[in-house]
N, C-alpha and C positions, 0 to 999 in steps of 0.2 A: 473455395470460391473466392475470387478477389472482389473487393468492394472499395469504394472511395474511402479514404481514411478520414475524411471530414464528414461528420454526421449532419443530418438535417439539411442536406443539399449545399452546405457551405464547403465547397471543394477547394483544397489547396493544390490541386493538379498533381497529386501524388497518389500512389496506391500502396495499400498495406493490408495484409491478411490479419484481421482481428475482429472482435465483436463490438457492438455499439454500447457504450456506456460502461460504468463500473459500479457494481452493486454496493461496494463498501460505502460509497458516498451518495447513495440515492437520496438520503435525507440530510440536507445541509444543516438542519438544526442539531444534528449529532456533533457537528464541528463547532457551531456557533454557541451552543448552550450545553456544554458538558456538565453533568451533575458531579458533585463532589466524589461520590463513590466511583463513578467512571474515571474521574480524573486521577484518583489514587491508583486504579488499575493501570491506567496509561503511564503514570510515572514509574510504576514497577516494570512494565514492559520496556519503556524507554531506557531505564537504568540498565537492563540486560542488553539492550541494543548498543548502548555505550560500550559495555564490556566486550561485545562481539567486535565492534569497530576498532577498539584498541588492540585486540588480539590480531585481527586481520590486517590492520594498517600498521601495526608494530610501533605506534607512537602515541603519546598522550598530548602531542601538540597538534591542534586542529589545522594549523597552517601547513603542516606536512602530511596530515592524515585526512584526506578528503571525506572518507566514510565517517570519521568522527565528527567532522564539521557538519555533515548532513544531519546527523542525529542531534547534535547540539542545537542546530537551527530549529529542528522539530521540537526539542524540549522547550525552547523559548516560545514557540508558537502555542504550545499547550500551557504556557505560563508556569513552568516548573520553577520554583524558587531558586535563586542563585546559590544559596547555601546548600540546597539539596543537590544541585548539579555539581558543585565543587566537591561535596562529600562523596558522590559516586565516582568522580574522577580520581579522588584520593584513594578510594578503596581499590581501584584498579591496580595501584602500585603494590598493594600488599595482598592481593587476592591469591590464595593458595588452593582454591577449590578445584582447579583443573577443568572447569566447565568449558564446553566447546559448543560451537554452532553446528547444527545438523539440519538437513532438509530431508524430510521423509515424504513418500508418495503413498496416497491412499486411494483405493477404489471405493467410491461412495455409492449411495443409493442410485439406482437407475442409470448405471454406467457413467456416473459423474466421476471426475478426478479432482482430488484435493491435495494441495501441497501444504505441508505444515512445517514452519520454521521452529526449531527448538534450540534452547540454550541450557545444557545440562552436563553434569559430570558423570552421569550414569544412564547412558542411552538405553541399555538393555532393560533396566528397571522401569523407566518411563514408558517404553514400548509395551512392557508387560501390563502396566496399569491402563494404558490406552487400548489394549487389545479387547478388554471386556466392553469398553464403550463402543468400539467398532462393531463387535458382534451384535450388540443390542440395537444397532442402527443399520443392520444389513450392509456392513462395510468390512473391508479387510485391507491389509498392507499390500501395496503393489509390488510386483517382482522387479520393477525398474522400467525406465524408458518413458514414463509419463511426463517427465520434465520436458521432453522434446515437443510437446504440444503447446508449450508456453514460450513466451519471449519476455525479456525484462524491458520495461519501459518506465520512463519518468512520468509520474502522474502529479500534476500541480493544480491545486484548487486555488483560485484567486478571484478577487473582486476589485473593482476600480471605482472609487467614489465619484470620480469625474464623469463617469458614465451611468451613474445610478438612476438618473431620470431619462435616460436614452431609451427610445422604443426598442423592443427586442430585435427586430430586423436590422436596424441601424447599429445596434450594439454588436451583433454578430458580424456585420460587415467590418466594423472597426477591429473587432477581436481577431478576425481573419488576417487582417494586415499585421496586427501585432504578433500573431502566431508565426507568420512568415518571417518577420523581422527578428524574432527571438529563436529561430530554428526549431520551433514546435512543428510537429507533424499533423496535429489535429487539435481542434478546440470544440468542446460541446457546452451547450447551455444546460445547466442543471436546474437550479431554482433560485429565487431571491437575488437574481443578477450575479450569481456565482458561476464562474466558468471553469471548466476542466481542460487544461492544456496537457497534451500528451507529447512527449519528446523522446528522442533517443537517450539511452542511458549515458552515452558519451557526452551529451550536451545538457545533462540534468542541472548542474550548478549554473552553467552559463545562461540557460533559458530563464531560470529564476531571477538571476541578476538583471537580465535585460528587461524582463517583465516589470521588475521593481522600478527600473529607471523610467518606464512608461506610465508609472503611477499606480501599478497594481499592488494590492496587499496580499501577500501569500498566506492563505489560511491553513494549507496542509501541503506537504510535498514528500513524496517517497518514491523509491524505485520498486515497482511491483511486478509480479509475474502475471502476464496477460495472455489468455488463451488465443490461439490462432482461430479456433472455432469453438462455439459454445454448444452445450448439451441441453436439450429440452427435457424437462422432467414432468411426469404426471403429478396430479395433486398429492397423492399419498407419498410418492418418492420425494417430492419437494418439501413436504412437511417433515419427513424423516431427515432430509439433508439439513434443514434449518436447525433441527434439534441437535444433530451431530455437530455442526459448527459451533453452536453454543456450548456444548459439553467440552469440545476440544479446547476452546479458548478459555475455559475455566481452569485448565491446567496452568499453574504458574510458570512452568518451563516453556510453554508455547508463546512464541513471540508474535507470529502472524500466521494467518491461513489465506490461501488463494485457491480458486477453483475455476472450473470451466462451465458452471451452471448459468444458463440463460435466465435472467431475472426480469427481462423487459416485458 
């Protein structure tokens, strides 16, 4: 079913098949006040994403490797120390582990679908280890094809200090104009005056740059897998799904997870 791509009645006069909101960023405090333990985990995940970007982009130069530039920008937003960042980049030159990026599909509780990004040099072994976790959470590996219910979109969380005292309705009117001017397809109000801009993967970097020229501070930016349609879960299935996601993300080889679960 098609719906306006602009939530909460702020329509950009475009149409897109997708769901409302993004569960990952439902709590902005997760972005604004990350604990040290979480920060260390994020640094580890970001370090692996750097290695993936170098492999896929074929260069250690962010000027010629846009994927690497995206991850480096993210590292800076999470306040990764410069020495740590340089150390990770240097290690990419001598890395002999043959670790590779993989995307696996999982059938989760209640007909949910989960995509899991991995970075490992032994996919067979990590899938064996994950199998027991899946069985305990009423889940299994998908035979393929689940990727087609998702599309890749740029997800940009931003705030604008110039608009911090602006009433919500007026804030969204201005944000709508800024979304149009920056090639964003959608903008949602989350909380604490933080806005979520959704854009085409093609315009991901350009949209960020344009938003920054308009006075926005980028809190988080990533290209995510967004489902065309979400899946509602019953209480028990939802609890099982939450536990499964937590267990999957405890694997050091797991970079990120995405799903089609409706959390609204």
